N, CA, C, O and the ligand as a Tripos MOL2 file, in Angstrom:
@<TRIPOS>MOLECULE
protein
  229   227    58     0     0
PROTEIN
NO_CHARGES

@<TRIPOS>ATOM
      1 N          95.4870   89.8070  105.5010 N.3       1 MET1
      2 CA         95.4150   91.2630  105.5230 C.3       1 MET1
      3 C          94.4770   91.7520  106.6180 C.2       1 MET1
      4 O          94.3380   91.1080  107.6570 O.2       1 MET1
      5 N          93.8510   92.8640  106.3880 N.am      2 TRP2
      6 CA         92.9900   93.4650  107.4040 C.3       2 TRP2
      7 C          91.6540   92.7610  107.4500 C.2       2 TRP2
      8 O          91.1920   92.2190  106.4460 O.2       2 TRP2
      9 N          91.0290   92.7700  108.6220 N.am      3 PRO3
     10 CA         89.7050   92.1470  108.7580 C.3       3 PRO3
     11 C          88.6700   92.7820  107.8350 C.2       3 PRO3
     12 O          87.7890   92.0960  107.3170 O.2       3 PRO3
     13 N          88.7760   94.0720  107.6340 N.am      4 GLU4
     14 CA         87.8760   94.7760  106.7280 C.3       4 GLU4
     15 C          88.7090   95.6710  105.8560 C.2       4 GLU4
     16 O          89.8730   95.9430  106.1510 O.2       4 GLU4
     17 N          88.1100   96.1280  104.7820 N.am      5 LYS5
     18 CA         88.8460   97.0320  103.9160 C.3       5 LYS5
     19 C          88.9800   98.3880  104.5910 C.2       5 LYS5
     20 O          87.9810   99.0350  104.9060 O.2       5 LYS5
     21 N          90.2170   98.8130  104.8110 N.am      6 PRO6
     22 CA         90.3970  100.1230  105.4290 C.3       6 PRO6
     23 C          90.1790  101.2210  104.4030 C.2       6 PRO6
     24 O          90.2960  101.0060  103.1970 O.2       6 PRO6
     25 N          89.8650  102.3840  104.9050 N.am      7 SER7
     26 CA         89.6940  103.5230  104.0050 C.3       7 SER7
     27 C          90.3190  104.7580  104.6450 C.2       7 SER7
     28 O          90.4990  104.8300  105.8600 O.2       7 SER7
     29 N          90.6390  105.7110  103.8070 N.am      8 CYS8
     30 CA         91.2530  106.9360  104.2800 C.3       8 CYS8
     31 C          90.2880  107.6790  105.1950 C.2       8 CYS8
     32 O          89.1130  107.8450  104.8680 O.2       8 CYS8
     33 N          90.7980  108.1280  106.3550 N.am      9 SER9
     34 CA         89.9300  108.7950  107.3190 C.3       9 SER9
     35 C          89.5880  110.2210  106.8920 C.2       9 SER9
     36 O          88.6900  110.8460  107.4550 O.2       9 SER9
     37 N          90.3010  110.7220  105.9050 N.am     10 ARG10
     38 CA         90.0120  112.0930  105.4500 C.3      10 ARG10
     39 C          89.1000  112.1150  104.2320 C.2      10 ARG10
     40 O          88.0760  112.7980  104.2340 O.2      10 ARG10
     41 N          89.4640  111.3740  103.1950 N.am     11 CYS11
     42 CA         88.6830  111.4360  101.9650 C.3      11 CYS11
     43 C          87.7840  110.2200  101.7740 C.2      11 CYS11
     44 O          86.9200  110.2170  100.8970 O.2      11 CYS11
     45 N          87.9860  109.1730  102.6040 N.am     12 GLY12
     46 CA         87.1330  108.0030  102.5100 C.3      12 GLY12
     47 C          87.5040  107.0410  101.4100 C.2      12 GLY12
     48 O          86.8190  106.0420  101.1950 O.2      12 GLY12
     49 N          88.5890  107.3360  100.7060 N.am     13 LYS13
     50 CA         89.0380  106.4690   99.6230 C.3      13 LYS13
     51 C          89.4980  105.1300  100.1890 C.2      13 LYS13
     52 O          90.1320  105.0610  101.2410 O.2      13 LYS13
     53 N          89.1620  104.0840   99.4670 N.am     14 GLU14
     54 CA         89.5790  102.7570   99.8980 C.3      14 GLU14
     55 C          91.0850  102.6130   99.7710 C.2      14 GLU14
     56 O          91.6830  103.0340   98.7810 O.2      14 GLU14
     57 N          91.6900  102.0100  100.7910 N.am     15 ILE15
     58 CA         93.1280  101.7690  100.7660 C.3      15 ILE15
     59 C          93.3780  100.4400  100.0790 C.2      15 ILE15
     60 O          92.8550   99.4090  100.5010 O.2      15 ILE15
     61 N          94.1570  100.4630   99.0490 N.am     16 HIS16
     62 CA         94.4410   99.2580   98.2890 C.3      16 HIS16
     63 C          95.6960   98.5720   98.8200 C.2      16 HIS16
     64 O          96.5600   99.2100   99.4220 O.2      16 HIS16
     65 N          95.7820   97.2610   98.5880 N.am     17 PRO17
     66 CA         96.9730   96.5330   99.0300 C.3      17 PRO17
     67 C          98.2570   97.1450   98.4720 C.2      17 PRO17
     68 O          98.3280   97.5150   97.3000 O.2      17 PRO17
     69 N          99.2480   97.2410   99.3200 N.am     18 GLU18
     70 CA        100.5710   97.7620   98.9730 C.3      18 GLU18
     71 C         100.5830   99.2500   98.6600 C.2      18 GLU18
     72 O         101.5980   99.7920   98.2220 O.2      18 GLU18
     73 N          99.4630   99.9000   98.8840 N.am     19 GLU19
     74 CA         99.4350  101.3460   98.7160 C.3      19 GLU19
     75 C         100.1650  101.9890   99.8980 C.2      19 GLU19
     76 O         100.1090  101.4780  101.0170 O.2      19 GLU19
     77 N         100.8390  103.0920   99.6530 N.am     20 MET20
     78 CA        101.5270  103.8090  100.7170 C.3      20 MET20
     79 C         100.4820  104.5430  101.5620 C.2      20 MET20
     80 O          99.7400  105.3850  101.0570 O.2      20 MET20
     81 N         100.4370  104.2120  102.8470 N.am     21 VAL21
     82 CA         99.4880  104.8900  103.7260 C.3      21 VAL21
     83 C         100.1820  105.3810  104.9820 C.2      21 VAL21
     84 O         101.2570  104.9100  105.3530 O.2      21 VAL21
     85 N          99.5520  106.3130  105.6030 N.am     22 TYR22
     86 CA        100.0300  106.8300  106.8730 C.3      22 TYR22
     87 C          99.0020  106.4500  107.9200 C.2      22 TYR22
     88 O          97.7980  106.4790  107.6690 O.2      22 TYR22
     89 N          99.4910  106.0950  109.0920 N.am     23 VAL23
     90 CA         98.5850  105.6950  110.1660 C.3      23 VAL23
     91 C          98.7880  106.6440  111.3410 C.2      23 VAL23
     92 O          99.8910  106.8170  111.8600 O.2      23 VAL23
     93 N          97.6860  107.2430  111.7290 N.am     24 GLN24
     94 CA         97.7230  108.1060  112.9020 C.3      24 GLN24
     95 C          97.1570  107.2980  114.0580 C.2      24 GLN24
     96 O          96.0180  106.8350  114.0020 O.2      24 GLN24
     97 N          97.9490  107.1320  115.0950 N.am     25 MET25
     98 CA         97.5050  106.2970  116.2140 C.3      25 MET25
     99 C          98.1200  106.7510  117.5120 C.2      25 MET25
    100 O          99.1450  107.4310  117.5590 O.2      25 MET25
    101 N          97.4450  106.3430  118.5590 N.am     26 ARG26
    102 CA         97.9590  106.5870  119.9040 C.3      26 ARG26
    103 C          98.9020  105.4330  120.2510 C.2      26 ARG26
    104 O          98.5740  104.2670  120.0310 O.2      26 ARG26
    105 N         100.0420  105.7590  120.7790 N.am     27 TYR27
    106 CA        100.9770  104.7060  121.1370 C.3      27 TYR27
    107 C         100.4040  103.8880  122.2950 C.2      27 TYR27
    108 O          99.9460  104.4420  123.2940 O.2      27 TYR27
    109 N         100.4390  102.5660  122.1460 N.am     28 PRO28
    110 CA         99.7830  101.7220  123.1670 C.3      28 PRO28
    111 C         100.4440  101.8310  124.5400 C.2      28 PRO28
    112 O         101.6520  102.0420  124.6530 O.2      28 PRO28
    113 N          99.6370  101.6830  125.5600 N.am     29 LYS29
    114 CA        100.1550  101.7250  126.9240 C.3      29 LYS29
    115 C         100.9410  100.4550  127.2420 C.2      29 LYS29
    116 O         102.0080  100.4860  127.8560 O.2      29 LYS29
    117 N         100.3720   99.3490  126.8020 N.am     30 ARG30
    118 CA        100.9820   98.0690  127.1230 C.3      30 ARG30
    119 C         102.2690   97.8600  126.3420 C.2      30 ARG30
    120 O         102.4020   98.2990  125.2000 O.2      30 ARG30
    121 N         103.2010   97.1900  126.9750 N.am     31 LYS31
    122 CA        104.4520   96.8700  126.3000 C.3      31 LYS31
    123 C         104.2400   95.7130  125.3420 C.2      31 LYS31
    124 O         103.3700   94.8680  125.5500 O.2      31 LYS31
    125 N         105.0300   95.6860  124.3110 N.am     32 GLY32
    126 CA        105.0300   94.5620  123.3860 C.3      32 GLY32
    127 C         103.6790   94.2520  122.7900 C.2      32 GLY32
    128 O         103.0530   93.2500  123.1350 O.2      32 GLY32
    129 N         103.2360   95.0960  121.9100 N.am     33 PHE33
    130 CA        101.9110   94.8350  121.3530 C.3      33 PHE33
    131 C         102.0200   93.8960  120.1500 C.2      33 PHE33
    132 O         102.4050   94.2820  119.0460 O.2      33 PHE33
    133 N         101.6660   92.6690  120.4230 N.am     34 THR34
    134 CA        101.7420   91.6510  119.3750 C.3      34 THR34
    135 C         100.5260   91.7250  118.4680 C.2      34 THR34
    136 O         100.5760   91.3320  117.3020 O.2      34 THR34
    137 N          99.4400   92.2310  119.0170 N.am     35 GLU35
    138 CA         98.2090   92.3190  118.2320 C.3      35 GLU35
    139 C          98.1870   93.6310  117.4600 C.2      35 GLU35
    140 O          97.2130   94.3830  117.5080 O.2      35 GLU35
    141 N          99.2610   93.8860  116.7590 N.am     36 ILE36
    142 CA         99.3690   95.1930  116.1020 C.3      36 ILE36
    143 C          98.2990   95.4130  115.0340 C.2      36 ILE36
    144 O          97.7900   96.5220  114.8700 O.2      36 ILE36
    145 N          97.9740   94.3690  114.3270 N.am     37 LYS37
    146 CA         96.9330   94.5220  113.2980 C.3      37 LYS37
    147 C          95.5950   94.8760  113.9170 C.2      37 LYS37
    148 O          94.8870   95.7700  113.4520 O.2      37 LYS37
    149 N          95.2670   94.1550  114.9770 N.am     38 ALA38
    150 CA         94.0040   94.4280  115.6600 C.3      38 ALA38
    151 C          94.0360   95.8180  116.2710 C.2      38 ALA38
    152 O          93.0460   96.5500  116.2390 O.2      38 ALA38
    153 N          95.1830   96.1690  116.8260 N.am     39 TYR39
    154 CA         95.3000   97.4820  117.4410 C.3      39 TYR39
    155 C          95.1230   98.5930  116.4070 C.2      39 TYR39
    156 O          94.3820   99.5530  116.6170 O.2      39 TYR39
    157 N          95.8230   98.4340  115.2910 N.am     40 LEU40
    158 CA         95.7010   99.4340  114.2320 C.3      40 LEU40
    159 C          94.2640   99.5330  113.7340 C.2      40 LEU40
    160 O          93.7510  100.6170  113.4560 O.2      40 LEU40
    161 N          93.6480   98.3930  113.6340 N.am     41 HIS41
    162 CA         92.2730   98.3840  113.1210 C.3      41 HIS41
    163 C          91.3490   99.1250  114.0580 C.2      41 HIS41
    164 O          90.4460   99.8380  113.6200 O.2      41 HIS41
    165 N          91.5750   98.9560  115.3510 N.am     42 ASN42
    166 CA         90.7010   99.6010  116.3350 C.3      42 ASN42
    167 C          91.0580  101.0530  116.5860 C.2      42 ASN42
    168 O          90.1790  101.9020  116.7370 O.2      42 ASN42
    169 N          92.3410  101.3320  116.6300 N.am     43 GLU43
    170 CA         92.7880  102.6510  117.0890 C.3      43 GLU43
    171 C          93.3550  103.5270  115.9800 C.2      43 GLU43
    172 O          93.3680  104.7520  116.0930 O.2      43 GLU43
    173 N          93.8210  102.8950  114.9120 N.am     44 GLY44
    174 CA         94.5130  103.6460  113.8840 C.3      44 GLY44
    175 C          93.5780  104.3520  112.9260 C.2      44 GLY44
    176 O          92.4710  103.8940  112.6430 O.2      44 GLY44
    177 N          94.0600  105.4790  112.4360 N.am     45 LYS45
    178 CA         93.3410  106.1900  111.3740 C.3      45 LYS45
    179 C          94.2620  106.1990  110.1690 C.2      45 LYS45
    180 O          95.3930  106.6820  110.2340 O.2      45 LYS45
    181 N          93.7660  105.6620  109.0790 N.am     46 PHE46
    182 CA         94.5730  105.6040  107.8740 C.3      46 PHE46
    183 C          94.3980  106.8840  107.0790 C.2      46 PHE46
    184 O          93.2980  107.4210  106.9520 O.2      46 PHE46
    185 N          95.4910  107.3440  106.5600 N.am     47 ILE47
    186 CA         95.4520  108.5360  105.7240 C.3      47 ILE47
    187 C          96.1940  108.2170  104.4370 C.2      47 ILE47
    188 O          97.3560  107.8110  104.4690 O.2      47 ILE47
    189 N          95.5340  108.3980  103.3170 N.am     48 CYS48
    190 CA         96.1590  108.0360  102.0560 C.3      48 CYS48
    191 C          97.2200  109.0670  101.6670 C.2      48 CYS48
    192 O          97.2580  110.1840  102.1830 O.2      48 CYS48
    193 N          98.0700  108.6480  100.7440 N.am     49 GLU49
    194 CA         99.1830  109.5030  100.3420 C.3      49 GLU49
    195 C          98.6870  110.8230   99.7380 C.2      49 GLU49
    196 O          99.2930  111.8770   99.9270 O.2      49 GLU49
    197 N          97.5910  110.7380   99.0210 N.am     50 GLY50
    198 CA         97.0250  111.9440   98.4120 C.3      50 GLY50
    199 C          96.6620  112.9920   99.4420 C.2      50 GLY50
    200 O          96.9040  114.1830   99.2450 O.2      50 GLY50
    201 N          96.0780  112.5430  100.5420 N.am     51 CYS51
    202 CA         95.6780  113.4730  101.5990 C.3      51 CYS51
    203 C          96.8780  114.0060  102.3670 C.2      51 CYS51
    204 O          96.8660  115.1550  102.8080 O.2      51 CYS51
    205 N          97.9050  113.1980  102.5340 N.am     52 ILE52
    206 CA         99.1100  113.6560  103.2080 C.3      52 ILE52
    207 C          99.7830  114.7670  102.3870 C.2      52 ILE52
    208 O         100.2800  115.7490  102.9380 O.2      52 ILE52
    209 N          99.7860  114.5940  101.1020 N.am     53 ASN53
    210 CA        100.4240  115.5910  100.2350 C.3      53 ASN53
    211 C          99.5680  116.8530  100.0730 C.2      53 ASN53
    212 O         100.0570  117.9140   99.6840 O.2      53 ASN53
    213 N          98.2880  116.7060  100.3810 N.am     54 ARG54
    214 CA         97.3810  117.8290  100.3030 C.3      54 ARG54
    215 C          97.5410  118.7000  101.5550 C.2      54 ARG54
    216 O          98.0960  118.2580  102.5600 O.2      54 ARG54
    217 N          97.0630  119.9080  101.4830 N.am     55 GLU55
    218 CA         97.0830  120.7950  102.6450 C.3      55 GLU55
    219 C          96.1660  120.2220  103.7340 C.2      55 GLU55
    220 O          95.0800  119.7350  103.4220 O.2      55 GLU55
    221 N          96.5800  120.2700  104.9880 N.am     56 PRO56
    222 CA         95.6920  119.8240  106.0690 C.3      56 PRO56
    223 C          94.4580  120.7370  106.1620 C.2      56 PRO56
    224 O          94.5200  121.9120  105.7980 O.2      56 PRO56
    225 N          93.3570  120.1930  106.6450 N.am     57 ASP57
    226 CA         92.1180  120.9790  106.7160 C.3      57 ASP57
    227 C          92.3260  122.2280  107.5660 C.2      57 ASP57
    228 O          91.3970  123.0160  107.7430 O.2      57 ASP57
    229 ZN         92.6080  110.3380  101.4350 Zn       58 ZN58
@<TRIPOS>BOND
     1     1     2 1
     2     2     3 1
     3     3     4 2
     4     3     5 am
     5     5     6 1
     6     6     7 1
     7     7     8 2
     8     7     9 am
     9     9    10 1
    10    10    11 1
    11    11    12 2
    12    11    13 am
    13    13    14 1
    14    14    15 1
    15    15    16 2
    16    15    17 am
    17    17    18 1
    18    18    19 1
    19    19    20 2
    20    19    21 am
    21    21    22 1
    22    22    23 1
    23    23    24 2
    24    23    25 am
    25    25    26 1
    26    26    27 1
    27    27    28 2
    28    27    29 am
    29    29    30 1
    30    30    31 1
    31    31    32 2
    32    31    33 am
    33    33    34 1
    34    34    35 1
    35    35    36 2
    36    35    37 am
    37    37    38 1
    38    38    39 1
    39    39    40 2
    40    39    41 am
    41    41    42 1
    42    42    43 1
    43    43    44 2
    44    43    45 am
    45    45    46 1
    46    46    47 1
    47    47    48 2
    48    47    49 am
    49    49    50 1
    50    50    51 1
    51    51    52 2
    52    51    53 am
    53    53    54 1
    54    54    55 1
    55    55    56 2
    56    55    57 am
    57    57    58 1
    58    58    59 1
    59    59    60 2
    60    59    61 am
    61    61    62 1
    62    62    63 1
    63    63    64 2
    64    63    65 am
    65    65    66 1
    66    66    67 1
    67    67    68 2
    68    67    69 am
    69    69    70 1
    70    70    71 1
    71    71    72 2
    72    71    73 am
    73    73    74 1
    74    74    75 1
    75    75    76 2
    76    75    77 am
    77    77    78 1
    78    78    79 1
    79    79    80 2
    80    79    81 am
    81    81    82 1
    82    82    83 1
    83    83    84 2
    84    83    85 am
    85    85    86 1
    86    86    87 1
    87    87    88 2
    88    87    89 am
    89    89    90 1
    90    90    91 1
    91    91    92 2
    92    91    93 am
    93    93    94 1
    94    94    95 1
    95    95    96 2
    96    95    97 am
    97    97    98 1
    98    98    99 1
    99    99   100 2
   100    99   101 am
   101   101   102 1
   102   102   103 1
   103   103   104 2
   104   103   105 am
   105   105   106 1
   106   106   107 1
   107   107   108 2
   108   107   109 am
   109   109   110 1
   110   110   111 1
   111   111   112 2
   112   111   113 am
   113   113   114 1
   114   114   115 1
   115   115   116 2
   116   115   117 am
   117   117   118 1
   118   118   119 1
   119   119   120 2
   120   119   121 am
   121   121   122 1
   122   122   123 1
   123   123   124 2
   124   123   125 am
   125   125   126 1
   126   126   127 1
   127   127   128 2
   128   127   129 am
   129   129   130 1
   130   130   131 1
   131   131   132 2
   132   131   133 am
   133   133   134 1
   134   134   135 1
   135   135   136 2
   136   135   137 am
   137   137   138 1
   138   138   139 1
   139   139   140 2
   140   139   141 am
   141   141   142 1
   142   142   143 1
   143   143   144 2
   144   143   145 am
   145   145   146 1
   146   146   147 1
   147   147   148 2
   148   147   149 am
   149   149   150 1
   150   150   151 1
   151   151   152 2
   152   151   153 am
   153   153   154 1
   154   154   155 1
   155   155   156 2
   156   155   157 am
   157   157   158 1
   158   158   159 1
   159   159   160 2
   160   159   161 am
   161   161   162 1
   162   162   163 1
   163   163   164 2
   164   163   165 am
   165   165   166 1
   166   166   167 1
   167   167   168 2
   168   167   169 am
   169   169   170 1
   170   170   171 1
   171   171   172 2
   172   171   173 am
   173   173   174 1
   174   174   175 1
   175   175   176 2
   176   175   177 am
   177   177   178 1
   178   178   179 1
   179   179   180 2
   180   179   181 am
   181   181   182 1
   182   182   183 1
   183   183   184 2
   184   183   185 am
   185   185   186 1
   186   186   187 1
   187   187   188 2
   188   187   189 am
   189   189   190 1
   190   190   191 1
   191   191   192 2
   192   191   193 am
   193   193   194 1
   194   194   195 1
   195   195   196 2
   196   195   197 am
   197   197   198 1
   198   198   199 1
   199   199   200 2
   200   199   201 am
   201   201   202 1
   202   202   203 1
   203   203   204 2
   204   203   205 am
   205   205   206 1
   206   206   207 1
   207   207   208 2
   208   207   209 am
   209   209   210 1
   210   210   211 1
   211   211   212 2
   212   211   213 am
   213   213   214 1
   214   214   215 1
   215   215   216 2
   216   215   217 am
   217   217   218 1
   218   218   219 1
   219   219   220 2
   220   219   221 am
   221   221   222 1
   222   222   223 1
   223   223   224 2
   224   223   225 am
   225   225   226 1
   226   226   227 1
   227   227   228 2
@<TRIPOS>SUBSTRUCTURE
     1 MET1         2 RESIDUE 1 A MET
     2 TRP2         6 RESIDUE 1 A TRP
     3 PRO3        10 RESIDUE 1 A PRO
     4 GLU4        14 RESIDUE 1 A GLU
     5 LYS5        18 RESIDUE 1 A LYS
     6 PRO6        22 RESIDUE 1 A PRO
     7 SER7        26 RESIDUE 1 A SER
     8 CYS8        30 RESIDUE 1 A CYS
     9 SER9        34 RESIDUE 1 A SER
    10 ARG10       38 RESIDUE 1 A ARG
    11 CYS11       42 RESIDUE 1 A CYS
    12 GLY12       46 RESIDUE 1 A GLY
    13 LYS13       50 RESIDUE 1 A LYS
    14 GLU14       54 RESIDUE 1 A GLU
    15 ILE15       58 RESIDUE 1 A ILE
    16 HIS16       62 RESIDUE 1 A HIS
    17 PRO17       66 RESIDUE 1 A PRO
    18 GLU18       70 RESIDUE 1 A GLU
    19 GLU19       74 RESIDUE 1 A GLU
    20 MET20       78 RESIDUE 1 A MET
    21 VAL21       82 RESIDUE 1 A VAL
    22 TYR22       86 RESIDUE 1 A TYR
    23 VAL23       90 RESIDUE 1 A VAL
    24 GLN24       94 RESIDUE 1 A GLN
    25 MET25       98 RESIDUE 1 A MET
    26 ARG26      102 RESIDUE 1 A ARG
    27 TYR27      106 RESIDUE 1 A TYR
    28 PRO28      110 RESIDUE 1 A PRO
    29 LYS29      114 RESIDUE 1 A LYS
    30 ARG30      118 RESIDUE 1 A ARG
    31 LYS31      122 RESIDUE 1 A LYS
    32 GLY32      126 RESIDUE 1 A GLY
    33 PHE33      130 RESIDUE 1 A PHE
    34 THR34      134 RESIDUE 1 A THR
    35 GLU35      138 RESIDUE 1 A GLU
    36 ILE36      142 RESIDUE 1 A ILE
    37 LYS37      146 RESIDUE 1 A LYS
    38 ALA38      150 RESIDUE 1 A ALA
    39 TYR39      154 RESIDUE 1 A TYR
    40 LEU40      158 RESIDUE 1 A LEU
    41 HIS41      162 RESIDUE 1 A HIS
    42 ASN42      166 RESIDUE 1 A ASN
    43 GLU43      170 RESIDUE 1 A GLU
    44 GLY44      174 RESIDUE 1 A GLY
    45 LYS45      178 RESIDUE 1 A LYS
    46 PHE46      182 RESIDUE 1 A PHE
    47 ILE47      186 RESIDUE 1 A ILE
    48 CYS48      190 RESIDUE 1 A CYS
    49 GLU49      194 RESIDUE 1 A GLU
    50 GLY50      198 RESIDUE 1 A GLY
    51 CYS51      202 RESIDUE 1 A CYS
    52 ILE52      206 RESIDUE 1 A ILE
    53 ASN53      210 RESIDUE 1 A ASN
    54 ARG54      214 RESIDUE 1 A ARG
    55 GLU55      218 RESIDUE 1 A GLU
    56 PRO56      222 RESIDUE 1 A PRO
    57 ASP57      226 RESIDUE 1 A ASP
    58 ZN58       229 GROUP 0 **** ****
């Protein structure tokens, strides 16, 4: 799984395994990103389902 436990970037709630999450990220410049996990960990912002269903700030 992930190197560290990810958490929601909005509410800070810990993301549990197999939980539905949304990832906000910048599309990589390089073609064929095989290091997707590392990329997501560095660049991605996780947003839990609860926050997605909630009104944006
Ligand atoms: Zn959240």
